[in-house]
N, C-alpha and C positions, 0 to 999 in steps of 0.2 A: 542436615543438622542445623539446629537453631543457634545462630551466632549473634544473639542480642548482647548489647553492652549492658552490664549489670547496673552501672551508676546512672544510666540515662533512662531507666524505666523499662516497661515491657515492650516498647516499640510497637510492632504491628499486632502482637497478641494482646488479648485482654488481660487485665490485672488478675483476674481469677485464674487463668491458665498459668500465669507467671508464679503465683502463690502456690498453686497445686504442684507445679514442677519442683519448687523448693521444698515443700513438705514431703513429697515422695523421696527426694534425695536424702533428706534428714532421716526419714524413717528407715530407708535402706542402710544408711550409715549406722544408725542405732542397732539394727538387727545384726549387721556384721560384727560390730563391737561386742554385743551381747553373746553372740555365738563364739567368738574367739576367746572371750573372757571365760566362758563355760569350759572350753577346751583346756585352757591354761589351769583353771582350778582343778579340773579332773586329774591332770597329770601331776599337779602339785600334791593332791591328796594321796596319790600312790606313793610319791616320794616321802611324804610325811609318815605314812604308815610304815614304810620300809625302815626309816630312821628310828621310829619308836620301837620297833622290834629289835633293831640293833642296839639301841640304848638299854633296853630291858636285859638283853643278853649280857652286856658289859656290866650292868649293875649286879646281876646275879654272879658273874665271875668275880667281881670285886668283893662282894660279901663272902663268897667262899674263900678267897685268898685272905681276907681279914680274919675270918674265923680260924683258919689254919695258923696264922701268926699269933693269935691270942692263945691257942692251945700250945704252941711251941714255947711261948714265953712262960706259960703256967707250968710247963713240965720241967 
């Protein structure tokens, strides 16, 4: 394992190798972040869809109850 000190420069390796290693680490970190973000968004979309359905059911129930109250007051 390469144990070079970050603040002292590339040490025995060339600067190109040092920069390439950093770029590879950043790309891998970006890909992991993108992948996990996609997973979270997918699970949240399912939850949002479920809550929208529940909300619509409650709105329908509320409108039915309101119509019943209006009919009872009118009668």
